[in-house]
KETI-663144 format. One record per residue (C-alpha): x, y, z. Coordinates in Angstrom, 1 decimal. Each point is the difference from the previous one (the first is absolute). Layout:
% KETI-663144
[atom [X Y Z]]
...
//
This chain:
% KETI-663144
[atom [54.2 291.9 109.4]]
[atom [0.2 3.0 2.3]]
[atom [1.7 3.2 -0.7]]
[atom [0.6 3.2 1.9]]
[atom [-2.7 2.6 -0.9]]
[atom [1.0 2.0 -3.1]]
[atom [-1.2 3.5 -0.9]]
[atom [-3.3 -1.3 -1.3]]
[atom [-0.6 -2.0 3.1]]
[atom [0.6 3.0 2.2]]
[atom [-2.4 2.0 -2.1]]
[atom [-2.7 -2.8 0.4]]
[atom [0.6 0.0 3.8]]
[atom [-0.5 3.8 0.1]]
[atom [-3.2 -0.2 -2.0]]
[atom [-1.4 -2.8 2.1]]
[atom [0.7 1.8 3.2]]
[atom [-1.6 3.1 -1.3]]
[atom [-3.1 -1.8 -1.1]]
[atom [-0.3 -1.8 3.3]]
[atom [0.3 3.1 2.0]]
[atom [-2.7 1.7 -2.0]]
[atom [-2.5 -2.8 -0.4]]
[atom [-2.2 0.9 3.0]]
[atom [-3.6 0.2 -0.9]]
[atom [-2.9 2.1 1.4]]
[atom [-2.5 -1.9 2.1]]
[atom [-2.8 1.1 2.3]]
[atom [-1.6 -2.2 2.6]]
[atom [-2.4 0.3 3.0]]
[atom [1.9 -1.0 3.2]]
[atom [-3.0 0.2 2.2]]
[atom [-3.7 0.7 -0.1]]
[atom [-2.4 0.5 2.9]]
[atom [-3.7 0.6 0.1]]
[atom [-2.5 1.1 2.6]]
[atom [-2.4 -3.0 0.0]]
[atom [-2.7 2.1 1.5]]
[atom [0.0 2.3 -3.0]]
[atom [-2.4 -0.8 -2.9]]
[atom [2.3 1.9 -2.4]]
[atom [-1.6 0.5 -3.4]]
[atom [1.0 3.7 -0.3]]
[atom [-0.9 1.6 -3.3]]
[atom [1.5 3.5 0.3]]
[atom [3.7 0.1 1.0]]
[atom [2.0 3.1 0.9]]
[atom [3.6 -0.7 -0.9]]
[atom [2.9 1.6 1.9]]
[atom [3.7 -0.7 -0.7]]
[atom [2.2 1.6 2.7]]
[atom [3.1 1.4 -1.6]]
[atom [1.9 3.3 -0.2]]
[atom [0.8 -0.8 -3.6]]
[atom [-2.9 1.5 -2.0]]
[atom [0.8 -2.2 -3.0]]
[atom [0.0 -3.2 2.1]]
[atom [-3.1 1.0 1.8]]
[atom [-2.0 0.8 -3.1]]
[atom [1.2 -3.1 -1.9]]
[atom [-0.9 -2.4 2.8]]
[atom [-3.4 1.6 0.6]]
[atom [-0.9 0.1 -3.7]]
[atom [1.1 -3.6 -0.5]]
[atom [-2.0 -1.3 3.0]]
[atom [-3.0 2.0 -1.1]]
[atom [0.1 -1.4 -3.5]]
[atom [0.0 -3.5 1.3]]
[atom [-2.8 0.8 2.4]]
[atom [-2.0 1.4 -3.0]]
[atom [0.7 -3.1 -2.0]]
[atom [-1.5 -2.0 2.8]]
[atom [-3.2 2.0 -0.4]]
[atom [0.3 2.1 3.1]]
[atom [0.5 3.8 0.3]]
[atom [3.3 1.5 1.0]]
[atom [0.9 3.5 1.1]]
[atom [3.7 1.0 0.3]]
[atom [1.4 2.3 2.8]]
[atom [2.2 2.0 -2.4]]
[atom [-3.1 1.7 -1.3]]
[atom [-1.3 1.2 3.3]]
[atom [2.9 -0.3 2.5]]
[atom [3.0 2.2 -1.2]]
[atom [3.2 0.1 2.0]]
[atom [2.7 -2.3 1.3]]
[atom [-1.9 -2.7 1.8]]
[atom [3.1 -1.7 1.4]]
[atom [1.1 3.2 1.7]]
[atom [-3.3 0.4 1.9]]
[atom [-0.5 -1.2 3.6]]
[atom [-2.2 -3.0 0.5]]
[atom [-2.7 2.1 1.5]]
[atom [0.0 2.6 -2.9]]
[atom [0.1 -2.7 -2.7]]
[atom [-2.8 -2.0 1.7]]
[atom [-2.2 3.2 0.2]]
[atom [0.6 1.0 -3.6]]
[atom [-0.6 -3.6 -1.2]]
[atom [-3.2 -0.4 2.0]]
[atom [-1.4 3.3 -1.3]]
[atom [1.0 -0.8 -3.6]]
[atom [-1.6 -3.5 0.1]]
[atom [-3.2 1.4 1.5]]
[atom [-0.2 2.7 -2.6]]
[atom [0.5 -2.5 -2.8]]
[atom [-2.8 -2.3 1.2]]
[atom [2.3 -3.0 -0.1]]
[atom [-0.9 -3.0 2.2]]
[atom [3.6 -1.0 0.4]]
[atom [3.6 1.2 -0.1]]
[atom [3.0 -1.9 -1.4]]
[atom [3.3 1.3 1.4]]
[atom [3.4 -1.0 -1.3]]
[atom [3.2 0.9 1.8]]
[atom [3.6 -0.9 -0.6]]
[atom [1.5 -2.0 2.9]]
[atom [3.5 -0.6 -1.3]]
[atom [2.1 0.5 -3.1]]
[atom [3.2 -1.9 0.4]]
[atom [2.9 -1.3 -2.1]]
[atom [1.6 -3.3 1.0]]
[atom [3.4 -1.2 -1.2]]
[atom [0.7 -3.7 -0.3]]
[atom [3.4 -1.5 -0.9]]
[atom [-0.2 -2.6 -2.8]]
[atom [2.9 -2.5 0.2]]
[atom [2.3 -0.4 -3.1]]
[atom [-0.8 -2.9 -2.3]]
[atom [2.0 -2.2 -2.4]]
[atom [-1.6 -0.6 -3.4]]
[atom [1.2 -1.7 -3.2]]
[atom [-0.7 1.3 -3.5]]
[atom [0.5 -2.1 -3.2]]
[atom [2.3 1.7 -2.5]]
[atom [0.1 -1.4 -3.6]]
[atom [3.4 -0.8 -1.3]]
[atom [1.2 -0.9 -3.5]]
[atom [3.4 -1.3 -1.1]]
[atom [1.6 2.6 -2.2]]
[atom [0.5 -2.4 -2.9]]
[atom [-3.5 -1.5 -0.1]]
[atom [-2.5 2.8 -0.5]]
[atom [-3.5 -0.3 1.4]]
[atom [-2.9 -2.5 -0.1]]
[atom [0.3 -3.3 1.8]]
[atom [3.5 0.8 1.1]]
[atom [-1.1 2.6 2.6]]
[atom [0.7 -1.1 3.5]]
[atom [-0.5 1.6 3.4]]
[atom [2.2 0.9 2.9]]
[atom [-1.4 1.4 3.3]]
[atom [1.0 3.1 1.7]]
[atom [-0.3 0.1 3.8]]
[atom [-1.4 3.4 1.0]]
[atom [-0.1 1.3 3.5]]
[atom [-2.9 2.4 0.4]]
[atom [1.0 2.4 2.9]]
[atom [-2.1 0.6 3.0]]
[atom [-2.1 3.1 0.1]]
[atom [-2.5 1.9 2.2]]
[atom [-3.6 -0.3 -1.1]]
[atom [-2.2 2.9 1.1]]
[atom [-3.6 -0.6 0.7]]
[atom [-2.4 2.9 0.6]]
[atom [-3.1 -0.8 2.2]]
[atom [-2.9 2.3 0.4]]
[atom [-2.6 -0.7 2.7]]
[atom [-3.4 1.6 0.0]]
[atom [-2.8 -0.2 2.5]]
[atom [-3.5 0.5 -1.4]]
[atom [-3.1 0.3 2.3]]
[atom [-3.7 0.2 -0.8]]
[atom [-2.1 2.0 2.4]]
[atom [-3.7 0.0 0.5]]
[atom [-1.1 3.7 -0.4]]
[atom [-3.0 -0.5 2.3]]
[atom [2.2 -0.6 3.1]]
[atom [3.6 0.6 -1.1]]
[atom [0.9 -3.6 0.8]]
[atom [2.6 -1.9 -2.0]]
[atom [-1.8 -3.1 -1.4]]
[atom [2.7 -1.3 -2.4]]
[atom [3.8 0.3 0.0]]
[atom [2.8 -1.3 -2.2]]
[atom [3.8 0.2 -0.1]]
[atom [1.6 -0.4 -3.4]]
[atom [3.6 -0.3 -1.2]]
[atom [1.3 1.1 -3.4]]
[atom [3.4 -1.3 -1.0]]
[atom [2.2 2.0 -2.4]]
[atom [-2.6 2.5 -1.3]]
[atom [1.1 1.1 -3.4]]
[atom [-2.0 3.1 -0.7]]
[atom [-2.8 1.7 1.9]]
[atom [-2.9 -0.6 -2.4]]
[atom [0.5 -3.7 -0.6]]
[atom [0.8 -0.8 3.7]]
[atom [-3.0 1.9 1.3]]
[atom [-2.2 -1.7 -2.6]]
[atom [1.1 -3.4 1.1]]
[atom [-0.6 1.0 3.7]]
[atom [-3.5 1.4 -0.8]]
[atom [-1.1 -3.1 -1.9]]
[atom [1.1 -2.3 2.7]]
[atom [-1.5 2.0 2.8]]
[atom [-3.4 0.8 -1.5]]
[atom [-0.5 -3.5 -1.3]]
[atom [0.5 -1.3 3.6]]
[atom [-2.4 2.6 1.4]]
[atom [-2.6 -1.0 -2.6]]
[atom [0.5 -3.8 0.7]]
[atom [-0.3 0.7 3.7]]
[atom [-3.3 1.7 -0.6]]
[atom [1.1 3.4 1.3]]
[atom [-0.7 1.9 -3.2]]
[atom [-3.1 -0.5 -2.1]]
[atom [-1.6 1.5 -3.1]]
[atom [-1.9 3.3 0.6]]
[atom [-2.8 -1.5 -2.1]]
[atom [-0.4 -2.9 2.4]]
[atom [-1.3 2.4 2.7]]
//
C-alpha cells in the first residue's frame, strides 16, 4: 500500500538528506612517491620545514612530523625554532639560502620540506532518491500485540550538493650534503576535520613510508 508522504515522512526525508550531505569522512593517501635510486638514504638527522604563512599550521605540521621521526629513532630539528618569519612570502632564492644555512648550522644530514600545492573545495550534485519506510499501523479497536501491521511510506529524498574539500601537499626529502632531492611524495587529504588530527594522519602516513623506503633510520644505527 502506498501513500503520499505525510509530515513524518517529510521529516524523515529531511533527516536522511542532512545525514547524507554531512557523511563525508577524512582520508589521507599518497598519490605518488618517487625516489632517487642512486641515493643510499638512511638519514638519521632530519631538518623539518613546513612552508606556510600561517604560523599555527607551520608549527603544527613541523612538530607532528618531528614527533613521528623521533618515534622512528631518528633525530628531528624543526625550522620554527631557528627560522622565524613568513617562509611562503620569501623568494625562492632567499628561502633556499636561509634553509641551507639553518640545515648546515643544525648538523642535520637531510631536510624534509612540506609545501601546500592546492586546497580546493569541489561540489558534486547527488541525484534524488526514492526510499520506502515501514510505518506500524494498528486498527483503533484492536489495541497492540499481534494485531500490529505495517504500511509503507514512499519518501523522496531531494537532491543536494555534496561538498568535498581536497588538500594536496608535496613533501620532499633533500640530502644535506649536496642539496639534491632524493625522495618526493604527493599526498591528498579529503575533508580534513581539524588541524591536529588531519596533520597527525598525514605525518603518520608520510614518515611510515619514508622509514619503509629506507630513507630514515635510527640515529643509534649509525
